[in-house]
C-alpha positions in Angstrom: -10.1 0.3 22.6 -8.6 -2.4 24.7 -10.6 -5.7 24.7 -12.0 -7.0 27.9 -11.7 -10.7 28.9 -15.3 -11.2 28.0 -14.8 -9.7 24.5 -11.8 -11.9 23.9 -13.7 -15.0 24.9 -16.5 -14.0 22.5 -14.0 -13.6 19.6 -12.3 -16.9 20.4 -15.7 -18.7 20.5 -16.7 -17.2 17.2 -13.3 -18.2 15.6 -13.7 -21.8 16.9 -17.2 -21.9 15.4 -16.4 -20.3 12.1 -12.8 -21.2 11.2 -12.8 -24.9 10.6 -9.4 -26.5 11.1 -6.4 -24.3 10.9 -6.8 -21.2 8.8 -3.8 -20.6 6.7 -2.4 -17.1 6.2 -2.0 -15.9 2.6 1.8 -16.6 2.9 0.8 -20.3 3.4 1.7 -20.7 7.1 -0.4 -23.2 9.0 -0.2 -20.9 11.9 -1.8 -20.1 15.2 -3.5 -16.8 15.0 -3.3 -14.4 17.9 -6.1 -11.9 18.8 -4.5 -8.5 19.4 -5.5 -6.8 22.7 -6.8 -3.7 20.9 -9.3 -3.1 18.2 -8.5 -1.3 15.0 -10.6 1.5 13.6 -11.0 2.8 10.1 -12.9 6.1 9.8 -15.8 6.4 7.4 -16.1 8.8 4.4 -19.0 11.1 4.0 -20.0 13.2 1.1 -22.6 15.8 2.1 -23.5 19.5 1.3 -20.2 20.6 2.8 -18.3 18.3 0.5 -16.3 15.1 1.2 -14.8 14.5 4.6 -13.5 11.8 6.8 -16.0 10.9 9.5 -14.6 9.4 12.6 -18.1 9.1 14.1 -19.2 6.7 11.4 -16.2 4.4 10.9 -15.7 0.7 11.2 -14.1 -1.3 14.1 -12.2 -4.5 13.5 -10.7 -7.3 15.5 -7.0 -7.7 14.6 -5.6 -11.2 14.1 -1.9 -11.8 13.6 -0.2 -14.8 12.1 2.2 -16.2 14.7 4.9 -17.1 12.0 5.1 -14.1 9.7 3.1 -11.3 11.2 0.4 -11.1 8.5 -2.6 -9.2 9.8 -6.3 -10.1 9.2 -9.2 -7.8 10.2 -12.6 -9.1 11.2 -15.7 -6.9 11.6 -16.6 -6.5 15.3 -20.3 -6.8 14.6 -19.8 -10.0 12.7 -17.9 -11.7 15.5 -20.6 -10.8 18.0 -19.1 -7.8 19.8 -21.9 -5.5 18.6 -19.7 -2.4 18.5 
């Protein structure tokens, strides 16, 4: 799913409010993070009477942030950052 301008603004506002100062990536870079233009999706896992299965209808959506120096990727839950999806 491609982010709209409004969604990108929501994400950036959340980051400004929650990430105090410059957030370092695990490699130690004091980097500017970029918000990728598409969300990431990880399907859920269901165990029911039919047995275990991957459930694309009940997965998790994430905002993808990338370190501008080394390419490290961080995932933020879309509901937590205020997208509600």
